[in-house]
C-alpha positions as CSV (number, residue, x, y, z in Angstrom):
1,M,20.6,-45.6,-28.6
2,I,21.6,-47.9,-25.5
3,T,24.3,-46.7,-23.2
4,S,26.5,-47.8,-20.4
5,Q,26.2,-45.5,-17.1
6,K,28.8,-43.5,-15.5
7,E,29.2,-40.3,-14.0
8,Y,28.5,-37.2,-15.7
9,L,27.7,-33.7,-14.3
10,P,24.2,-32.2,-14.9
11,A,23.4,-29.3,-17.2
12,A,23.2,-27.1,-13.9
13,G,26.0,-28.8,-11.9
14,H,23.4,-30.3,-9.7
15,D,20.0,-32.1,-10.3
16,L,18.7,-29.7,-7.8
17,F,19.2,-27.0,-9.9
18,L,17.8,-28.4,-13.2
19,P,14.2,-26.7,-13.0
20,L,16.3,-23.2,-12.7
21,Y,18.8,-23.6,-15.4
22,D,16.5,-22.6,-18.4
23,P,15.1,-19.5,-16.7
24,L,18.6,-18.5,-15.3
25,T,20.8,-18.8,-18.3
26,K,17.9,-16.8,-20.6
27,L,18.1,-14.0,-18.0
28,L,21.8,-14.2,-18.2
29,G,21.4,-13.6,-22.1
30,M,22.8,-17.1,-23.1
31,D,20.1,-17.0,-26.1
32,S,22.2,-14.2,-27.7
33,A,25.2,-16.3,-27.4
34,R,23.6,-19.4,-28.8
35,R,22.2,-17.4,-31.9
36,A,26.0,-16.0,-32.5
37,L,27.3,-19.7,-32.3
38,L,24.5,-20.9,-34.6
39,D,24.9,-17.7,-37.1
40,Q,29.1,-19.1,-37.3
41,A,27.8,-22.5,-38.4
42,A,26.3,-21.1,-41.6
43,L,24.0,-24.3,-41.8
44,R,22.6,-25.1,-45.3
45,P,19.3,-26.7,-46.1
46,A,19.4,-30.7,-45.8
47,H,22.5,-30.4,-43.4
48,A,22.4,-33.4,-40.5
49,V,23.5,-31.6,-37.2
50,L,24.3,-33.1,-33.9
51,D,24.3,-30.8,-30.7
52,V,26.7,-33.0,-28.1
53,G,25.7,-32.4,-24.6
54,C,22.3,-30.9,-25.6
55,G,20.8,-30.8,-21.9
56,T,17.5,-29.4,-21.7
57,G,17.3,-29.0,-25.6
58,T,17.2,-25.2,-26.2
59,L,20.0,-25.0,-29.0
60,A,18.6,-28.2,-31.0
61,V,15.1,-26.7,-30.8
62,L,16.3,-23.1,-31.9
63,I,18.4,-24.7,-34.5
64,K,14.8,-26.3,-35.7
65,Q,12.8,-23.4,-35.7
66,L,15.0,-21.5,-37.6
67,H,16.2,-24.1,-40.2
68,P,13.4,-26.6,-40.2
69,T,14.8,-28.6,-43.2
70,V,18.0,-29.3,-41.2
71,Q,17.9,-32.7,-39.8
72,V,18.7,-32.4,-35.9
73,I,19.7,-34.8,-33.2
74,G,20.5,-34.0,-29.7
75,V,22.4,-36.1,-27.5
76,D,23.2,-36.0,-23.7
77,P,23.6,-38.6,-21.0
78,D,21.0,-37.0,-18.3
79,P,17.6,-38.5,-18.5
80,R,16.0,-35.6,-17.1
81,A,17.3,-33.0,-19.1
82,L,16.2,-35.1,-22.1
83,A,13.0,-35.3,-20.5
84,R,12.8,-31.4,-20.7
85,A,14.2,-31.2,-24.1
86,R,11.7,-33.9,-25.6
87,R,8.7,-31.5,-24.1
88,K,10.0,-28.2,-25.0
89,A,10.1,-29.7,-28.5
90,T,6.8,-31.1,-28.5
91,R,5.4,-27.7,-27.3
92,A,7.0,-26.2,-30.1
93,G,5.7,-28.7,-32.8
94,L,9.0,-29.8,-33.7
95,Q,10.0,-33.0,-35.0
96,L,13.6,-33.8,-33.4
97,R,15.6,-36.4,-31.9
98,F,17.1,-36.8,-28.2
99,D,19.2,-39.6,-27.7
100,Q,20.9,-40.6,-24.3
101,G,24.6,-40.9,-24.8
102,Y,28.0,-39.6,-23.7
103,G,30.4,-37.4,-25.7
104,D,33.1,-39.5,-25.8
105,A,31.3,-42.5,-26.8
106,L,29.0,-41.2,-29.7
107,G,26.5,-44.3,-31.1
108,Y,26.7,-42.8,-34.6
109,P,28.3,-44.1,-38.1
110,N,31.5,-42.3,-39.2
111,A,30.9,-39.3,-40.9
112,R,27.2,-38.9,-40.4
113,F,26.9,-35.3,-39.6
114,D,27.5,-32.0,-41.4
115,R,27.7,-29.7,-38.2
116,V,28.4,-30.9,-34.5
117,F,27.5,-28.5,-32.0
118,S,28.6,-28.0,-28.3
119,S,27.5,-25.4,-25.9
120,M,28.4,-24.6,-22.6
121,M,29.4,-28.4,-21.9
122,F,33.3,-28.9,-22.5
123,H,34.2,-27.7,-19.1
124,H,31.7,-30.5,-17.9
125,L,34.4,-33.1,-19.1
126,S,37.4,-34.3,-17.1
127,R,40.7,-33.6,-18.4
128,D,40.8,-37.3,-19.7
129,E,37.1,-36.9,-21.4
130,Q,37.8,-33.9,-23.4
131,P,40.3,-35.3,-25.9
132,R,38.1,-38.4,-26.4
133,M,35.4,-36.4,-27.1
134,L,36.7,-34.2,-29.6
135,R,38.0,-37.4,-31.5
136,E,34.4,-38.9,-31.6
137,I,33.2,-35.6,-33.0
138,R,35.8,-35.7,-35.4
139,R,34.9,-39.4,-36.5
140,V,31.2,-38.7,-36.8
141,L,31.9,-35.3,-38.8
142,K,31.7,-35.4,-42.6
143,P,34.4,-34.3,-44.9
144,G,34.1,-30.7,-44.7
145,G,32.1,-30.7,-41.7
146,R,32.5,-28.4,-38.5
147,L,32.5,-28.4,-34.8
148,E,31.1,-25.5,-33.5
149,L,31.9,-24.9,-29.7
150,L,30.6,-22.4,-27.2
151,D,32.0,-22.5,-23.4
152,F,33.5,-20.7,-20.7
153,A,37.0,-19.3,-21.2
154,G,38.8,-20.8,-18.1
155,A,38.4,-19.6,-14.6
156,E,40.4,-16.5,-14.9
157,S,43.0,-16.4,-12.1
158,Q,42.6,-12.7,-11.1
159,G,39.3,-13.5,-9.8
160,H,36.8,-12.0,-12.5
161,G,34.9,-15.2,-13.6
162,G,32.0,-13.8,-12.5
163,L,28.9,-16.3,-12.1
164,S,30.5,-19.0,-14.0
165,G,31.3,-20.8,-10.5
166,L,27.8,-20.6,-9.1
167,F,27.1,-23.7,-10.7
168,H,30.5,-25.1,-11.3
169,S,33.9,-25.7,-9.4
170,H,36.8,-23.7,-10.3
171,H,39.0,-27.0,-10.9
172,R,36.6,-27.7,-13.8
173,L,36.7,-24.2,-15.3
174,A,40.7,-23.6,-14.5
175,G,41.7,-25.8,-17.5
176,N,39.3,-24.8,-20.0
177,S,41.8,-21.9,-21.6
178,P,41.2,-21.2,-25.3
179,E,44.8,-22.2,-26.0
180,R,44.6,-25.4,-24.2
181,I,40.8,-26.1,-26.4
182,V,42.5,-24.9,-29.7
183,A,45.4,-27.4,-28.8
184,L,42.9,-30.2,-28.1
185,M,41.0,-29.7,-31.3
186,A,44.3,-29.7,-33.6
187,A,45.5,-32.8,-31.7
188,A,42.2,-34.4,-32.6
189,D,43.0,-34.2,-36.2
190,F,41.0,-31.1,-37.6
191,A,42.5,-29.5,-40.5
192,S,42.1,-25.8,-38.7
193,A,41.0,-24.7,-35.2
194,T,40.2,-21.7,-33.9
195,M,39.1,-19.2,-31.6
196,T,36.5,-17.1,-33.6
197,R,35.3,-14.7,-30.7
198,A,35.0,-13.7,-27.0
199,Q,32.5,-12.0,-25.2
200,R,32.8,-10.5,-21.5
201,R,29.4,-11.4,-19.8
202,F,28.0,-10.5,-16.3
203,F,28.7,-14.4,-15.5
204,G,32.2,-14.9,-17.0
205,R,33.9,-14.8,-20.3
206,L,32.6,-16.5,-23.2
207,A,34.8,-18.2,-26.1
208,F,33.9,-19.4,-29.7
209,F,35.5,-21.8,-31.4
210,Q,35.2,-23.4,-34.7
211,A,37.3,-26.6,-36.1
212,V,37.0,-28.0,-40.0
213,V,37.3,-31.8,-40.8
214,P,39.7,-32.0,-43.9
215,A,37.5,-32.3,-47.0
C-alpha cells in the first residue's frame, strides 16, 4: 500500500517510548481488555478483519491465533511499529498482513471487511480526523458488519485519569467522552452505535463500543 506522509501520533505517544509499549501495556493488564474486545466481536470462520491503528500488532496477532481461518489485515502509519508487528507475527508462525496507512484514508475497496477493530488509538486522532476515520471504516465494512472499538473514556475532569496521561496529553483525552464517540459513530451513518461496557483500570477508565452497518 502506498501512502502519502503526514503527521501521526506513535503508539506510545513518542518514538522514544516504543520499545516500552508492549511490556508496559501487558503489565497494566491490556491483554484482558483486548480479549474482551475480541469476545464481543463474535468472529466467524472466514471473516475478513481489519485492525485500524494496529501499532505493534498485538491485537492482530491475537485474532489470528484464536481464529486461524479469519483473514487479518493490520494498518498503521508508523513504520517502526509495523516492523515490530511483522516480527511478532513471524515469531508466532502466523500469516497475516500489515499495511502502512492512515485510518482516515483507508486504501481498501468498499464493503471489504466483516469486522473492523480499533484498540486504544481513537484518542490519537485530532477532532477533525476522528469523524473521517469513522466514515472510512463505515465505507469498508460489509452490510451487517461491525466496528469494535476500545479506548480511554476521556480524561475525567476530576483528575482520576490514572496513568492514561503518561503517554498522551490531557487535550487529546479530554474530548474522548463515551457520549461524543457514540454521537460520532451515529453521524458516520452506522445503524446502531453503543458503549457496551466500561472498566476502571489503574491507568484510567476504558470504554468498549460497537457500531453496526445497516444490513
